[in-house]
N, C-alpha and C positions, 0 to 999 in steps of 0.2 A: 189380111192385112200384111202388106210389105215387110220382110224382113229387113232391120236397120242394118246397114253393113258400114265396117270401119276399115282404112288402111293401115297397115304397119309393114315396116321391113325388116325381114330375116334373113341374116346372112348375105344382106345388099340385094336379095330379091323383094319386090314390092310384091304383097298379097293383100286380097280383100276377103275379110271374114265376118260372119255374124257376131253382131256386138254379145258379148257375154261369153265368147270363146275362150278358153283357156289358151296359153302361149304354147302347150303342148301340144294341142291340137291344131294350133294353126301352123306349128311346125311341119304336122303331117301333111299339109296341103301344099307345101313347096318340096316335099320329098325328104324330109329329114327327120327320123324316128331318134328321139330323144332318149337315151336310155333311162330306165325306170326299174324301181324295187317294190316300194310298198304300194305304188299307185295301180289301180285296176279299175277298167272302165265300168262303170254301173255299181261299183261297191266300193271302192275306198279311195280317197284322195287327200290324205293327212300331211303328204310332203315330208313324213318323219324319216325317211332315209337320207335324204337330199342328194341323191344320185342323179336329179332331173334338173340340177341347178344349169341356169343360163346367165350371162351378161344382159342388161339392160341398160343403154346409154343415159347417164346422169344418175343411175343408181349406184350406191357407195357399196351394197352389197350385192352378192350372187342372188337371183331370184329363184325360188323353186317354180319351175314351169306348170306343175300339174295341178296347183292350186292358186296362179297368178293368171288374172283375166288379161287378154289383148286388149292393148288401148290405142285410139287413134294416134297416128304418128309416132309410136313406139317403134325403137329401132332395137332390134335383137340379136343377140351371137351367140351362136350353139357351139363353136369351136375355137377355143383360144387356150394358151398354154395354163392360164389360170383356171379355166372350165375344166380341162382334165385333169389336173393336180388335185384340185377340188373333190371330183367324181373318185379317182382314186383313193384318195385319202379317206372319205367316209366309207368306201367300201373295205378298206383295210381295217377300218376301227370295227366294223360290223364283223368280220373275218376275226378277229381277236378272240370273240369269246365263241366263235362256232367251232363246233367238233369238226377236225379235219379227217373224217372218215368215210369220204365220197364212196369208196369202193364197197362199202357195205351197207350204205344208205339205201333206203327204198327207193329215193328219189334220184339215184344217180344217172347221170345223161338225161334227165329231165327235171332239172331243178334251175330255176331262175338266178339264184345266187350264183351257182356254178357257172351256168352261162354268161352271167355279167362278169365275172371275174377273168373268165377267158376274153371277152370283148373289150374289157378295159386295160387287159395286159397285167393284171395282179397275179405275180408268180409266187409273193410271200408277202406276210404282213410284219411290219416292222414294230408292232406294239405287243406287249405283253397283255395275256388274260388277266382280265380284272375280277371275274366272276371267282370268289374263294372256292366255291365247290359246285360238284354237279347237282343238278335238281333232279329226284326220283322220277321215273318217267310214271304216268297216268294209265294204270291198266284195268281201269274199275268199269269201263265199258264193254259189251260185249260187240260192238260195232266198230269203235276206234280207238287208237293208241295215241296218246300225246307225248311228245319227248319237247320239254321246255328249253332243254341245252340246245335246241336246233332253231328256237324260236327266234326271229329278229325282230319282233315286236313292229311289226308292219301294221297291224290292226286291221287285216283283211277279213281274218276269222272274225272278228268281234263285230265288225261291220256286217258282214253278210247273216251273221247270226241275230242281230238286232234290227238290222233296217230290211233286209228282205224277208226274213223268216219271223221277225217279230219276237223271237224266242227269248233273247238275252240270257242266254245259259252262261255265257262267259264274259270276260270283262279282263282288261288291264288293270292289275292292282299292286300296291308298293310304290316305291319311290326310288329312284336313280337306279343304282345297280343293283336293288333288289325287287324292280319292277319284272313282272311276268304276268302271262295269260292266265288266268285261273277260273274256276267256278265260285258259287257263292259258299265262302268259309273254306275254299280250297278241298271240298271234298270229293273233288273226281266227277267225270262227266256221268258215270254210272249212278251217280247220287244226286244227280240235278235235274233240272226240267231239261235238259237236252234230248231232242226227239230222236238223235241218230240219222238224221239226214245226210249228213256228210258234206254239205254245201261247204263247210269250213275247210276240208281236207281236198276239196276241188280248187279252192282259191287261195289256200297256202303255196308261197313261192318256194319254200324247203321243205325239208321230211319231218316237221314239227307236227305235223297231224296226220296221219296216214290210217286207212281200214286195218282192223285186225284181222291178220292172214289166217287162213285155213288150208293154204295149199299143202303143207306136209301132212295134215291129216286124210285129204283127199288122196295123194299119192299113195299113201300108207293103203287106204281102202282099194284103191285100184289094184295094189300089189297081194292083195288077200284073196287066195282061191277060194276061200269059202263063203266070200261075200259076192253078192250080185249087184254091180253100182251102177245106178241109172241117171239120168242127166237130165235136167229139162232147163231151157233157155228161154229168158223173157223176151218180149219184141224188141224193146229198145237193142239188146245185144247184136241183132243182125245189122243195126245200123251204126255200131260204136266199135266194136272187135277189130274190123278191118283198118281204122284209124290207128288202134294200138298197135297194129302190125305194119304201121308205114303205108297205109293207102290211103287215098283222099279223103276227105271231112265227108261224113254220111254214106261212103261206100256201102251199098247193097251187098251184103256177102252172106247170104242164107246158107246156101248149099257147101260152100266152102268152111262155113263155121261146124255144119254137120260133120263133115269129113274130118276137120281138124279134131273134134271131139272123139271121133273113132278111133284116130290114130293114137289119141290118148291113153284110150284102153278101157272106154267105157263101154259095158255089155249092152245097153241100149241109149239111143238118143232120142228123147221126146221132146216135146215143146209146150211150153208153160201156156201157149196160146191154146191148147185143147182146154186147158182149165179156164183161159178166159172166156171162152165160149159157153163152158159150163156156169160160170161166174153169170153172165148175161141171163143165161136161163133162170137162174135162183134169183138173182136180183131184180130182174125183169118181173117175174111173177111176184115179187115181193112187193114191189113198187104198185102194180095192180091192185093186188089185195088190200094195201093201204088207201088206196084212193077208193076202191069200191067198198071197203067196210070201214072207213072211216080211222085209218090207223096214222100215227104220228107222222106229221109232214111239216117242213119238206124232209124227205129222206135223203140221207146223203151217203156218197160212196165209201166203200171201206178197205178200197185194194191197197191204199198208201201207208204203211206202219208208221213213217213219221208223221202224217196227220193223225193216226188213231192216238198215237201218245201224246201229240200236241192236244187234241179235244180230251183226253184224259186227265191232263193237267189243268188246263186253262178254262174248259167248258164242261166240266163233269155233268152240271146238270142237263146238257143236251146230248147225252148219251143215248137216249133213247129216239133220237133222229137219226143216228147210224143205222145203216143197213146191217142186218145180221150175218151177212155172207162173211166168210173167211176172205183173203185175197187169192188170185189164182194160184201164187206159190203155196200157200197152205192147202188150197183144194187138191192142187195136184199131189202133194205128198200123201193126203188121206186116201186118194183113190189108187194111188200106187201101190200103197201097202193094204190095200183090201181088194178091190175090184182087178186090179192087175195081178196081183199076187196069188189069187185064185185063179185067173186063166192060166197063168204061167206055172203054177204049180209049185210056188216059191214060198218058203218061211218067211213072213215079213220081218222078222227078227234079223234076219242075215241079207236083208235090202239095205243099200245105204242110197239115200234120195240126195242128189247133188244139185242145186239150183245156181245157175248162173244169173247175175241181177246185175242191173245198173245202178243200184241202191244198197248203201252201207246199211240202213236201216231194216233190210231184210235179213240180217244177221240175229239182228236183236228180236224180229218177229219168230224166226225158228226157234229159238229157244224159249219162247212164251209156254207158261205152264198150259194154256188154254189149247195149245196146238198139238193134241196128240190123241185126235180122234180115233185113229186106226188101231191104237193099244186097246181102247174101250170097247171097239168094234170085237177083237178077237180075245179079249181078255178071260170071258167064261167057255167059249169054245175051245182054247188052248190051255185053258186053267192055268193063267199068267197071274203072277205076284207083283205087288207093288215095285219090287225090287227088279223086277224086268221091264218096266216100263220104257218104252221108246216114243221118239220124236217122229211126227210125220215127215219132217225134213231135217236131214241130218247136219247137212253144210250149205251155207249160201256162201258163193264165191262173188266179189264183183267182176265187172269186165276187164278191170287192169290186173287182178289175180289171174284170169283166165290167160290173157296175153302173156304174163310172166311164165305161166306152164307149157304154153306153146314154145316159147323161146327156149325154156329149160331143155327140152328134150329136140330142139332143134328143128322144129316143123317150119317149113317153108311154106307160110300161108297164102302168098299171093299165088302160089303155082298150084294149089290145091285144085282138083276137080269139085265140082257142084254134088252133093248127095243129097237123097231125101232121108227126111225124120222116118223113124221106126213107128209101125202101127202098135197098138190101136190109138196110144196118147201122143203121136206127132200129126194128127190130122186137124186141122184148123180152117178157119175162114178169114176173109178180110176183117172183119168186125173185131176179131182177136187182135191182128196186126197192129191196127190203130190204138189199142190199149197204150201204145207206146209215146203216144204224143198228148198233151194236154188237149181235152175235150173228146178224146177216142173212146173212154168208158161210156160218156154221156152218148155220142153218136151209136156207138154199138148197142146200147139198151135201147135207143129210140126207134132203131131199125126193126128190133124185135117186139118191143111193146107196140108199136104201131100195128103190126101185121097181126099180132094175137088178139088186138082188141078190136080191131075194123073187119078182121078177115078179109081184108083186101092187099094186093101186091103194092109195095111203095111206088110212087111213080120214078122216083130217085132215091136211091140209098144214101147220097151223100149230103149230109146237114152243113153246109158252109159258115151257120151262123156260129157254130160252136167250135169251129177250127181258127187258128192263128194264135199269135203271140200275146194278145191283150192279157191283162192280168185278170179282169173279170169279163166273161161273156154272157149274155143271155139271148134266150129265143123263146120264142110262144109256138108250138106246135099244134096244130089242129087235129084232134082223135076225135073220130066221130063228130058229135057236136059239142065237145070239150076242148077248151083251150088249156094246153098244158104247158106252163112256165116254167123254163129251167135257167139254172145257171151253172158256169163252170170258171173254177178259181186255180189257178197255180201259183206257188209259193203260200208259205204260212201266213204272210204277211196279209195277202188277200183274201186268205181264207178266214182270218180276223175279222174282216170287214163283214164279211158275210155272216159269221157268227154273232157277230154284234147285233145285226138285224134280228136274227133270232132269239136273241135274248129279250131285246126290245117288242118282240112280238110284231115286229115289222115286215117279216120277209114275205114276198109274195110269190115265193117259188114251190113248186111241188118236188121238185127233184133236184139235187145240187150234186156237182162231181167237184172233188178237190183231190187234187197232187199236190205233194210237198215241195217239189223242186221247179226250178223254172223252166217252163216249156213241156212239163211232165217227166215221165222216166226217162226220157231220152236226154235229160240235162239231170240225172242224177249223180248223187256224191261218188257212185262208183265207177262212172264213165271215165273215158281216157282225158287226160290232162294236156292241153288246156281244154276248157269248154267254155264258149262265149255264146252271144247271141247268134253271130254267123254262124257258127258250127251247129249250134242248135237248129236252125232254120234249114240248112242241109240235110241234118237228119230226119226232120219231119217231112221233107220232100220225098226221101227215100220211103219212109213208112207209109206215104199215101200212095205211093208207086207201086209198092207190093199189095197194098189193097186193092189196087184198080186193075192189077194184072191177075188175081187170082179169080177163078170160076165162080166160086160160092162166096158171098159176101155177108151172110146174115148168121147168126149164131144159132138160130134155132134151125137151119137147115145142114149143121154139122152132122154127117152120118154117124160117125163114132159116137158123138154124145148123145144121139137119139139111141143108138144101141146100148149105151150105158145105162139109160133111163129105163128101157125095156128089158134088159137082162140082170139090172142089180138095184138101181134107185127107185124104180117105179115111175115116180112122178116128181116133178119140181116142187120143193118145201115139203116134200113125204116125209115120213118119219125117219127113213134112214139118212136123207139128205139133211135134216134135222140137225141128227148127232154127227155126220162126219163132216158137214160143209158149212154150218153156222155156229156161231160163238156168241159171247157177251164179252163186254169190256170193262175195265177197271177204274174205280174214282181215284184217282191219285192226289187228291186236293187240289183247291182253286187257288190259283197264282194271280196276282195284279202284276201287270207291266208298269213300270214307273218311266217317264219319258225320261231321257238323259238330257 
């Protein structure tokens, strides 16, 4: 069906656009980027800031271009004394209540409010502060920190939480000068249904929501001569950290990342992808067992901690559908403090495991009480008591935090040489790399499940059906004479659709992958700001490029993982694997989501 086009004039230039296009987008087609603050493509267009105002002929008032449709014959002006004065006035009113502490703010030099003030020539605010007192910060979450004083009520965080993630953990409450973003009963993020996904921090234009930093704790660990501090890096970091250090979107910088981590002082630089291959060995065999023995289906992946908290809150009756596998981050920590500690002759109490993750929810996951399998493993042998209890993973840093550490010590990232990960926990396959993109866990699992069940080599290891940025993807794979129907969802809003199918007993799938964030981990809440659809696409391209460039592309062919089973774990789903690599989850109570 042909698209209906309309003609309008913008600053004297005639332009043809599809009916339904906003004035803001129409302006882009003639090379004019109207300034915005509250607007964010695909997230929010409330027009609350008024910065995007333009003049429309015969309209008495200025029109907010982000939420107004272009109409046939419309004459739009984007630059006039009236428009410039209005934009500047609106920005000054916002700045009147905004803390002027840019030098110490987490978002300094990467703040949309700061950039807009520079762009519009705002050098002072003529207006006095109208908020009587400062609002206390919300430190209740182990993943995120909220500073309501820096909030400009743009509504982006509320929209991404409700519309993209369908969580509704926050909303704007109060009236007038008392308006603020808050959780239910203002109890704080840590006492809410917040899944810690961090998408709110990714879309916030100021420093009102940021990750809870563990940088100082990690620097102290690196400086302690009595500790062995090792680091693991998630697949998505290698396509994100370069951006944060000034390189192009999606730059593939695996070797330089390793070199930078060594220069920070880590004793060993390992790869979470080793544990991703291990996850596939465990999860793939778990799926096979459920299919063969009649276990609960569909089985759903358990790699994403935001997704885990989501199902615990909203679908506790479906917890049996979850794979019992821990995430690669947690599997790595358990193996590092048992198998690797034995190999290296280290006391696990003196090992610090640091994770570099694209995900703010990994901070929460590392602190979960279920994630201390290594302590239980050593408890009897080392005569440990409860007061000696230690976690498998000590600190989880985001991509942004790692970039901050690099800058603090003066590392010139772009000039670093390529270096290789350390053995044995630094060896991985292409199947592990693609964990960073939506559909990657599913594809990696299919590569292994197919060959384990059929005893045949895959004609092609690439499963294009589960790739791409569609919200929900599905595929049917023939394994022997059995059609295996699978689905992939990214964002919790799309996960909810699949979960409702299961609740109604209408799900046709045997296996489902869920990732909390748009695009999967490469679009995680701890990735560089900005992150948008175009950037996520570039990162995904680099992820698949690294997969294609690796000689070994199947998890069950990882030589070091096979050695781990031979020398320590014995077999997938064995007794030792059960205690170290698997867990159960918590019913946190069921919540209904009401339409706004």
